[in-house]
KOLMARKE-693191 format. One record per residue (C-alpha): residue in three letters; x, y, z. Coordinates in nm, 2 decimals, always signed. Example, Ala and Ser with C-alpha at 12.3 -4.5 7.8 and 13.67 -1.06 7.14 Angstrom:
{residu ALA; u +1.23; v -0.45; w +0.78}
{residu SER; u +1.37; v -0.11; w +0.71}
end
This chain:
{residu MET; u +0.00; v +0.00; w +0.00}
{residu GLN; u +0.28; v +0.24; w +0.08}
{residu HIS; u +0.45; v +0.19; w -0.26}
{residu SER; u +0.12; v +0.25; w -0.43}
{residu TYR; u +0.07; v +0.58; w -0.24}
{residu ALA; u +0.43; v +0.69; w -0.30}
{residu THR; u +0.40; v +0.61; w -0.68}
{residu ALA; u +0.07; v +0.81; w -0.70}
{residu LYS; u +0.25; v +1.10; w -0.54}
{residu LEU; u +0.53; v +1.09; w -0.79}
{residu MET; u +0.30; v +1.05; w -1.09}
{residu ALA; u +0.10; v +1.35; w -0.96}
{residu GLY; u +0.42; v +1.56; w -0.99}
{residu MET; u +0.50; v +1.60; w -0.62}
{residu THR; u +0.86; v +1.66; w -0.55}
{residu PRO; u +1.06; v +1.35; w -0.44}
{residu ALA; u +1.22; v +1.54; w -0.16}
{residu PHE; u +0.88; v +1.63; w -0.01}
{residu CYS; u +0.75; v +1.27; w -0.05}
{residu ALA; u +1.07; v +1.12; w +0.09}
{residu ARG; u +1.04; v +1.33; w +0.41}
{residu GLN; u +0.68; v +1.22; w +0.45}
{residu PHE; u +0.79; v +0.86; w +0.45}
{residu GLY; u +1.10; v +0.92; w +0.67}
{residu HIS; u +1.34; v +0.82; w +0.39}
{residu SER; u +1.63; v +0.98; w +0.21}
{residu VAL; u +1.55; v +1.10; w -0.14}
{residu GLU; u +1.79; v +0.84; w -0.28}
{residu MET; u +1.63; v +0.55; w -0.09}
{residu PHE; u +1.28; v +0.68; w -0.18}
{residu LEU; u +1.36; v +0.70; w -0.55}
{residu ASN; u +1.54; v +0.37; w -0.56}
{residu THR; u +1.25; v +0.20; w -0.40}
{residu CYS; u +0.95; v +0.38; w -0.55}
{residu SER; u +1.04; v +0.52; w -0.89}
{residu LYS; u +1.06; v +0.17; w -1.05}
{residu TRP; u +0.68; v +0.14; w -1.00}
{residu ILE; u +0.61; v +0.44; w -1.22}
{residu ASP; u +0.44; v +0.35; w -1.54}
{residu GLY; u +0.69; v +0.34; w -1.82}
{residu GLY; u +0.42; v +0.47; w -2.06}
{residu ARG; u +0.48; v +0.82; w -1.93}
{residu MET; u +0.83; v +0.83; w -2.08}
{residu ALA; u +0.72; v +1.03; w -2.39}
{residu TRP; u +0.53; v +1.28; w -2.16}
{residu GLU; u +0.83; v +1.32; w -1.93}
{residu MET; u +1.07; v +1.38; w -2.22}
{residu ALA; u +0.83; v +1.64; w -2.37}
{residu ARG; u +0.83; v +1.82; w -2.03}
{residu LEU; u +1.21; v +1.82; w -2.03}
{residu GLU; u +1.23; v +1.94; w -2.39}
{residu ALA; u +0.98; v +2.22; w -2.32}
{residu SER; u +1.18; v +2.34; w -2.02}
{residu LEU; u +1.50; v +2.35; w -2.23}
{residu THR; u +1.35; v +2.54; w -2.52}
{residu SER; u +1.12; v +2.78; w -2.34}
{residu PRO; u +1.26; v +3.13; w -2.24}
{residu GLN; u +1.38; v +3.14; w -1.89}
{residu ARG; u +1.22; v +3.38; w -1.64}
{residu PRO; u +1.45; v +3.61; w -1.46}
{residu PRO; u +1.50; v +3.53; w -1.09}
end
């Protein structure tokens, strides 16, 4: 049940650091354990997000 909840959080776009803290894990342990459960079908969507972030104009700080 915990892995399902953690995976749902990651797929919803929540930050791994926030999620890891909620479970009392390090980010590394959290991602090593939970990220493998994320649906591989999202690969194209994730790559599109990366591409968009690299090609869109950056906002000034």
